[in-house]
C-alpha positions in Angstrom: -19.6 -40.8 -4.7 -22.9 -39.0 -4.7 -24.8 -40.5 -1.9 -27.9 -38.6 -0.9 -29.2 -40.9 1.9 -27.8 -41.8 5.4 -28.2 -45.6 5.1 -24.6 -45.9 3.9 -23.1 -43.8 6.7 -21.8 -46.6 8.9 -20.3 -48.4 6.0 -18.6 -45.2 4.7 -17.3 -44.4 8.2 -15.8 -47.9 8.4 -14.2 -47.6 4.9 -12.8 -44.2 5.8 -11.3 -45.5 9.0 -9.7 -48.4 7.0 -8.3 -46.0 4.5 -6.8 -43.8 7.1 -5.2 -46.8 8.8 -3.8 -48.1 5.6 -2.3 -44.8 4.6 -0.9 -44.2 8.0 0.8 -47.5 7.7 2.2 -46.7 4.3 3.1 -43.1 4.7 3.6 -42.3 8.4 1.7 -40.1 10.8 -0.5 -37.3 9.3 -3.4 -35.2 10.4 -6.2 -35.9 7.9 -7.9 -32.6 8.8 -4.8 -30.5 8.1 -3.0 -32.3 5.3 -5.0 -31.9 2.1 -3.0 -34.5 0.1 -3.6 -37.1 2.8 -7.3 -36.2 2.9 -7.6 -36.6 -0.8 -5.8 -40.0 -0.7 -8.1 -41.1 2.1 -11.2 -40.1 0.0 -9.8 -41.7 -3.2 -8.9 -45.0 -1.4 -12.4 -45.0 0.2 -14.0 -44.5 -3.3 -12.0 -47.4 -4.7 -13.0 -49.6 -1.7 -16.7 -48.6 -2.0 -16.7 -49.5 -5.7 -14.9 -52.9 -5.1 -11.8 -51.8 -7.0 -9.4 -51.5 -4.1 -6.8 -53.7 -6.0 -6.2 -50.8 -8.4 -5.7 -48.0 -5.8 -2.0 -48.6 -5.0 -1.0 -48.7 -8.7 -3.1 -45.7 -9.7 -2.0 -43.5 -6.8 1.6 -44.8 -6.3 3.1 -41.4 -7.1 0.9 -39.5 -4.6 1.4 -42.2 -1.9 5.2 -41.9 -2.3 5.1 -38.2 -2.4 3.0 -38.0 0.9 5.3 -40.5 2.6 8.4 -38.6 1.5 7.1 -35.3 2.7 6.1 -36.8 6.1 9.5 -38.3 6.4 11.2 -35.1 5.6 9.0 -33.1 8.1 9.9 -35.6 10.8 13.6 -34.9 10.2 13.1 -31.1 10.8 14.4 -30.0 14.2 11.2 -28.0 15.0 8.8 -30.6 13.6 5.6 -31.0 15.8 4.9 -34.6 16.8 
């Protein structure tokens, strides 16, 4: 998305928060600032939502969603995993 004005800021913030919540629900707890894969999925889901194509996101990114969820689950099982 190439948006060069600030009139969309509130809508984009809302879409980003919805995307974070959706992916947290699907994958488990992650830090969007530290996990690049999670950040990319948040941006991609937001892009789909912004373009009214959200119904295609899960199918198009199923592999990445599953991979992120699996890596989060495996990290949670490590004895020294930070919560």
